[in-house]
C-alpha positions in Angstrom: 12.3 -25.3 -23.8 11.5 -26.8 -27.2 8.0 -28.1 -27.6 6.6 -30.2 -30.5 3.5 -32.0 -31.6 1.8 -33.5 -28.5 3.0 -30.7 -26.2 1.7 -28.1 -28.8 -1.6 -29.6 -28.8 -1.9 -30.0 -25.0 -0.8 -26.5 -24.1 -2.8 -24.9 -26.8 -5.9 -26.8 -25.6 -5.0 -25.8 -21.9 -4.9 -22.2 -23.0 -8.3 -22.3 -24.6 -9.7 -23.5 -21.4 -8.1 -21.1 -18.9 -7.9 -17.9 -21.1 -10.9 -17.1 -23.0 31.2 -2.5 -21.6 34.7 -1.2 -20.8 38.5 -1.9 -20.8 39.8 -4.1 -18.2 36.3 -5.4 -17.9 36.6 -6.8 -21.4 39.8 -8.8 -21.2 42.2 -6.1 -20.4 41.8 -4.1 -23.5 43.7 -0.8 -23.4 42.2 2.6 -23.2 38.9 1.1 -21.7 37.7 2.2 -18.1 36.9 -0.5 -15.6 33.2 -1.8 -15.7 31.0 -0.3 -12.9 29.5 -2.6 -10.3 26.1 -3.6 -11.7 25.2 -6.0 -8.8 21.7 -5.2 -7.8 21.7 -4.4 -4.0 17.9 -3.5 -3.7 14.7 -2.8 -5.3 12.2 0.0 -5.6 8.3 -0.5 -6.4 6.6 2.2 -8.5 3.0 3.2 -8.1 1.9 0.7 -10.8 3.4 -2.2 -8.8 6.3 -2.8 -11.0 9.5 -3.6 -9.1 12.8 -2.6 -10.3 16.4 -3.6 -9.3 18.6 -0.9 -8.0 22.3 -0.7 -7.7 24.3 0.7 -4.7 23.6 4.1 -5.9 20.0 3.7 -6.1 19.9 3.7 -9.9 17.4 1.5 -11.8 19.1 -1.4 -13.4 18.3 -3.1 -16.8 20.1 -6.5 -17.3 20.3 -8.1 -20.7 22.2 -11.2 -21.9 22.1 -14.8 -23.0 21.8 -18.3 -21.9 25.0 -20.3 -22.4 25.1 -23.9 -23.6 23.4 -26.5 -21.5 25.7 -29.3 -22.5 28.7 -28.1 -20.6 30.4 -26.6 -23.7 30.4 -22.9 -22.6 33.9 -21.4 -22.5 35.5 -18.2 -21.2 35.6 -17.2 -24.8 31.8 -17.0 -24.9 31.8 -14.8 -21.9 34.3 -12.4 -23.7 32.1 -12.2 -26.7 28.9 -11.6 -24.8 30.5 -8.8 -22.7 32.0 -7.4 -25.9 28.6 -7.0 -27.5 27.5 -4.9 -24.6 25.5 -7.4 -22.6 25.7 -7.7 -18.8 24.1 -11.0 -17.9 24.5 -14.6 -18.6 22.4 -17.6 -17.5 24.7 -20.4 -16.9 23.1 -24.1 -16.7 24.3 -26.2 -13.7 23.6 -29.9 -13.9 23.2 -31.8 -10.6 23.9 -34.8 -12.6 27.3 -33.5 -13.6 28.0 -31.7 -10.4 27.2 -34.6 -8.0 27.6 -37.9 -10.1 27.7 -39.8 -6.8 25.6 -39.1 -3.6 27.7 -36.7 -1.3 30.7 -36.0 -3.7 30.8 -32.9 -5.8 32.9 -33.6 -9.0 36.0 -31.6 -8.7 36.5 -31.2 -12.6 32.8 -29.9 -13.0 33.2 -27.6 -10.1 36.2 -26.1 -11.3 34.7 -25.5 -14.9 31.9 -23.6 -13.2 34.4 -21.6 -11.1 36.6 -20.7 -14.1 33.5 -19.3 -15.9 32.7 -17.2 -12.8 36.3 -16.2 -12.5 36.2 -14.9 -16.1 32.8 -13.2 -15.5 34.3 -11.5 -12.5 37.0 -9.9 -14.6 34.5 -9.0 -17.4 32.0 -7.2 -15.0 29.4 -9.6 -16.1 26.6 -11.1 -13.8 25.9 -14.7 -13.9 22.7 -16.4 -13.0 23.2 -20.1 -12.1 20.3 -22.0 -13.8 19.6 -25.4 -12.1 18.7 -27.0 -15.5 16.5 -30.0 -16.2 14.7 -31.4 -19.3 12.3 -34.4 -18.8 13.8 -34.9 -15.2 17.2 -36.3 -16.0 19.6 -38.6 -18.0 17.5 -41.7 -17.1 14.9 -40.5 -19.4 17.2 -39.3 -22.4 18.1 -35.9 -21.0 21.7 -36.2 -21.7 23.7 -35.1 -18.5 21.2 -32.4 -17.5 18.9 -32.7 -14.6 18.5 -35.0 -11.6 21.0 -37.7 -11.4 20.3 -41.4 -11.9 20.9 -42.2 -8.3 18.1 -39.7 -7.2 15.7 -41.0 -9.8 12.9 -43.3 -8.6 10.5 -44.4 -11.3 8.8 -47.5 -9.8 9.9 -49.6 -12.8 7.2 -48.1 -14.7 7.5 -47.6 -18.6 9.3 -45.0 -20.4 9.2 -44.9 -24.2 10.9 -41.9 -25.9 9.6 -40.1 -28.8 12.6 -38.7 -30.8 10.1 -36.3 -32.6 8.5 -35.0 -29.4 10.8 -34.9 -26.6 8.4 -32.8 -24.4 5.8 -35.7 -24.4 8.3 -37.5 -22.3 7.2 -35.5 -19.3 3.8 -37.4 -19.5 5.3 -40.9 -19.5 4.5 -43.0 -16.4 8.2 -43.3 -15.3 8.9 -39.5 -15.5 5.7 -38.8 -13.5 6.7 -41.2 -10.8 10.2 -39.7 -10.6 8.8 -36.2 -10.2 6.5 -37.4 -7.5 9.3 -39.0 -5.5 11.5 -35.9 -5.8 8.8 -33.7 -4.3 7.4 -36.2 -1.8 10.2 -38.5 -0.6 12.0 -37.1 2.6 15.5 -38.5 1.7 15.3 -37.1 -1.9 14.2 -33.7 -0.7 17.0 -33.6 1.8 19.6 -34.7 -0.6 18.4 -31.9 -3.0 18.6 -29.3 -0.4 22.1 -30.5 0.8 23.3 -30.3 -2.8 22.1 -26.7 -3.2 23.7 -25.8 0.1 27.1 -27.3 -0.8 27.1 -25.8 -4.3 26.1 -22.3 -2.9 29.0 -22.6 -0.4 31.5 -23.4 -3.2 30.4 -20.5 -5.6 29.8 -17.8 -3.1 32.2 -14.8 -3.0 32.3 -14.3 -6.8 31.4 -10.8 -7.6 29.7 -12.0 -10.6 27.4 -14.3 -8.9 23.8 -12.6 -9.4 22.2 -15.8 -7.9 20.2 -18.9 -8.7 17.2 -19.8 -10.8 16.0 -22.5 -8.4 14.5 -25.1 -10.9 14.2 -24.8 -14.7 10.7 -25.4 -16.2 9.2 -27.3 -13.2 6.9 -30.0 -14.1 5.1 -32.6 -12.0 2.6 -35.5 -11.7 -0.6 -35.3 -13.8 -3.3 -37.3 -12.1 -5.7 -38.1 -15.0 -5.5 -37.9 -18.7 -3.0 -35.2 -20.0 -4.8 -34.9 -23.3 -7.7 -33.2 -21.2 -6.7 -29.7 -21.2 -8.8 -29.1 -17.9 -6.8 -32.0 -16.2 -3.4 -30.5 -17.4 -4.4 -27.0 -16.2 -5.6 -28.3 -12.9 -2.4 -30.3 -12.3 -0.3 -27.2 -13.1 -2.2 -25.2 -10.5 -2.0 -27.8 -8.0 1.7 -28.3 -8.5 2.3 -24.5 -8.0 0.3 -24.2 -4.9 1.6 -27.4 -3.2 4.6 -29.5 -4.1 6.5 -27.0 -6.1 6.0 -24.3 -3.6 7.2 -26.5 -0.8 10.2 -27.3 -3.0 11.0 -23.7 -3.4 10.8 -23.0 0.3 13.2 -25.8 1.0 15.7 -24.6 -1.7 15.5 -21.0 -0.6 16.5 -22.3 3.0 19.1 -24.4 1.6 21.1 -21.5 -0.3 20.3 -19.1 2.5 22.2 -21.4 5.0 25.5 -20.3 3.3 24.7 -17.3 1.0 22.8 -14.2 2.0 24.1 -12.0 -0.8 22.6 -13.9 -3.9 19.2 -13.3 -5.6 16.9 -16.3 -5.7 14.5 -16.6 -8.6 11.4 -18.8 -8.7 9.8 -20.2 -12.0 6.2 -21.1 -12.7 5.2 -23.9 -15.0 5.4 -23.6 -18.8 1.7 -22.9 -19.0 2.4 -19.4 -18.1 3.7 -19.0 -21.6 0.3 -19.4 -23.0 -1.1 -16.7 -21.0 -2.1 -18.8 -18.0 -1.3 -16.8 -14.6 0.9 -18.6 -12.2 -0.7 -20.0 -9.0 2.5 -19.8 -7.0 2.2 -18.2 -3.5 4.6 -15.6 -2.2 7.8 -16.8 -0.6 9.7 -15.3 2.5 13.4 -14.8 2.3 15.3 -15.6 5.6 18.3 -13.5 4.8 19.1 -10.4 7.0 17.6 -7.2 5.6 15.4 -6.8 2.6 14.4 -9.9 0.6 16.3 -10.8 -2.6 13.8 -12.9 -4.3 12.7 -12.6 -8.1 10.4 -14.1 -10.5 11.9 -15.7 -13.7 9.2 -17.0 -16.2 9.9 -18.1 -19.7 8.5 -16.4 -22.8 7.8 -19.0 -25.5 5.0 -19.3 -28.0 3.9 -22.9 -28.1 3.1 -22.9 -31.8 6.4 -21.3 -32.8 8.1 -23.9 -30.7 6.3 -26.6 -32.7 7.9 -25.1 -35.9 5.3 -22.6 -37.0 6.0 -19.1 -38.2 4.6 -16.5 -35.7 1.1 -15.2 -36.4 0.9 -11.6 -35.0 -3.0 -11.8 -35.0 -3.0 -14.8 -32.4 -2.5 -12.5 -29.5 0.2 -14.3 -27.9 2.4 -11.3 -26.8 -0.7 -9.4 -25.3 -2.0 -12.6 -23.5 1.4 -13.4 -22.0 1.9 -9.7 -20.9 -1.4 -9.7 -19.2 -0.9 -12.9 -17.5 2.9 -12.3 -16.3 2.2 -8.9 -14.5 -0.1 -9.9 -11.4 2.2 -12.2 -9.5 5.3 -10.0 -9.4 3.1 -6.9 -8.6 1.4 -8.7 -5.8 4.6 -9.9 -4.3 7.0 -7.0 -5.1 9.3 -9.2 -7.2 11.5 -8.0 -10.0 10.9 -10.0 -13.2 13.9 -11.6 -15.1 12.7 -13.5 -18.3 15.1 -16.5 -18.1 14.4 -17.9 -21.6 12.8 -16.6 -24.8 13.4 -16.4 -28.5 12.3 -18.6 -31.6 14.1 -21.5 -32.9 14.4 -19.8 -36.2 14.2 -15.9 -36.2 14.8 -15.7 -40.0 11.1 -16.2 -41.0 9.0 -13.1 -41.4 6.7 -13.9 -38.5 9.5 -14.9 -36.2 11.5 -11.8 -36.8 8.5 -9.7 -36.0 8.0 -11.9 -32.8 11.6 -11.0 -31.6 10.8 -7.3 -32.0 7.5 -7.5 -30.2 9.0 -9.5 -27.4 11.9 -7.0 -26.9 9.3 -4.2 -26.9 7.0 -6.2 -24.4 9.8 -7.1 -22.0 10.8 -3.3 -21.8 7.2 -2.9 -20.1 7.5 -5.6 -17.4 10.9 -7.1 -17.1 14.0 -5.7 -15.4 16.2 -8.1 -17.3 16.3 -11.1 -19.7 18.4 -13.9 -21.0 17.6 -15.0 -24.6 18.1 -18.6 -25.6 20.9 -18.8 -26.6 24.5 -17.8 -27.4 25.7 -19.8 -30.3 26.6 -19.6 -33.9 24.6 -21.3 -36.6 21.9 -21.3 -39.1 18.8 -21.6 -37.0 18.4 -23.8 -34.0 17.9 -21.1 -31.5 21.4 -19.7 -32.4 21.4 -15.9 -31.8 24.5 -15.5 -33.8 25.0 -16.3 -37.6 28.2 -18.5 -38.5 30.2 -15.3 -38.8 29.2 -14.2 -35.3 26.9 -11.3 -36.3 23.4 -11.2 -35.0 21.2 -13.8 -36.7 18.8 -12.3 -39.3 15.7 -11.3 -37.2 17.5 -11.2 -34.0 18.7 -7.7 -34.5 16.3 -6.1 -31.9 18.0 -8.0 -29.1 21.3 -6.3 -30.0 20.0 -2.8 -29.6 21.1 0.0 -27.3 19.6 -0.1 -23.8 20.0 1.8 -20.5 22.0 -0.3 -18.1 21.7 2.0 -15.0 19.3 5.1 -14.7 19.1 7.9 -12.3 15.4 8.2 -12.7 12.1 6.6 -13.2 9.7 5.9 -16.2 12.5 4.3 -18.0 11.6 3.5 -21.7 13.6 2.2 -24.6 12.8 2.2 -28.3 14.8 1.3 -31.3 16.9 4.4 -31.5 15.9 6.4 -28.2 16.1 6.0 -24.4 14.2 8.1 -22.1 13.4 8.5 -18.3 12.3 11.0 -15.8 15.3 12.4 -13.9 15.4 11.9 -10.0 17.4 15.1 -9.5 20.1 13.4 -7.6 22.8 14.3 -10.1 23.7 10.7 -10.3 24.9 9.6 -13.8 23.0 7.3 -16.1 24.5 4.8 -18.5 23.4 3.6 -21.9 25.3 0.6 -23.7 26.1 0.9 -27.4 26.4 -2.7 -28.7 28.8 -2.7 -31.7 26.4 -4.8 -33.7 23.9 -1.9 -33.8 26.7 0.8 -34.1 29.6 -0.6 -36.0 30.9 2.8 -36.9 29.8 4.5 -33.8 26.7 6.7 -33.0 25.9 10.4 -33.1 24.1 11.2 -29.8 21.8 14.0 -28.9 20.4 14.5 -25.4 17.6 16.7 -24.3 17.5 18.8 -22.0 20.3 21.0 -23.3 21.8 21.3 -19.8 22.7 17.7 -19.6 26.3 16.7 -19.2 27.1 13.9 -21.9 30.1 11.7 -22.3 30.2 9.3 -25.2 32.6 6.4 -25.5 32.1 5.0 -28.9 32.1 1.3 -29.9 35.5 0.4 -31.1 37.5 -2.7 -31.9 34.2 -4.8 -31.8 33.4 -3.8 -28.3 30.6 -2.0 -26.8 30.4 1.8 -26.1 28.7 3.7 -23.4 26.8 7.0 -23.3 26.9 8.7 -19.8 24.4 11.5 -19.0 24.4 13.5 -15.8 21.8 16.2 -15.0 22.2 18.9 -12.3 20.4 18.3 -9.1 17.7 21.0 -10.1 16.3 18.8 -12.8 14.2 16.7 -10.7 11.2 15.4 -12.8 12.7 16.6 -16.1 12.2 14.3 -19.0 15.4 13.0 -20.4 15.5 12.0 -24.1 18.5 10.3 -25.6 18.6 9.9 -29.3 21.2 7.6 -31.1 21.9 7.5 -34.8 24.2 4.9 -36.2 27.0 6.6 -38.3 
């Protein structure tokens, strides 16, 4: 999501109304042990309502990573570099337009491209979240090759006038409004969309790396009335989440579950949640056998920053977002995975502070995140500079973190990781990205009785700290301090 001008004004106004890794897992490098299976098999909900993802051993998982290129330019080398830096998750855009250019026919070349990336992720020990991406509906409205195919676009021959300086304003154009209304309401379009999800899920199932599906990127819909009126915009968002969008999610959950009971399925709210407006989505049922595998995948963008401003820490954005984001997943026992976040230019003082504050905030409510996005450049959302180092200001996203913890009350700061031991004797793992520890790390662990194994970052690849406490240490506070050499 990248908002400018009109969108900035509309969303800010609406807000005012409603809110007063290892060896063979990294390309066969010698001397490295295989990556552990980090696929979440269940959840556990704490007394405060936060639901964590857990692995087959019952350890709490933290997943971190990046979005890959939405224009089909992601390569296996991108996955290699993400894994080498110690990340465990990628969000991979999938385009209905490219995958099904003609009704009823999946494109073999595009399908093979996605499979090759999943094959590579299988070998690397990465998890992949498939993102059904759309921007301004689809290519008929200037969205490149993203989103809904032209053959599934019905705009009633209404006008569409693109604004090259404000792409998000395209959502309010009459033709785009009509297209969304038809997608939500027309029985044949609903059936075609569900059929596409079923067929793609059938093709991709079986990959060990497949975490699941983000069912619809940044959903939007009809706005009946003047969208410049913040009350109208807010009411339209609430009506969409409670009605048409909720119905779509039910259809798509059912569609995937026809062929895949393993994957996790994530629902997204509208973009207003990024301005502190709680979602009005209902809860959803999961028809899979056993415990549900559903999650919540909001985005974490400051509208003013998206419009080109440097972040103002006095504006209350992080606090408002955090307050708005926690109620829905707590009520429905859903793990939170922030699907997109990050400023377009992290090099300015305010935006660098925003990155730091967002990483800290997500530690308090999210089980994982994927930053927007993995590319090299000078600005333009690129998380890497031209040399492949963390972009100035993005360093907090490349810090150490606990990927799997045998305990509760997990917390991470810049140089420390802590938790309360569950007393099972299972090991916990902390990843050491080479960007933060280019010459390795000195590691100290309390209590003194802990067994510690340190695999230092080497050759530009992440290291791992493994900590195991005896069974008798249930409830013991564990603190791991990491000092860069």
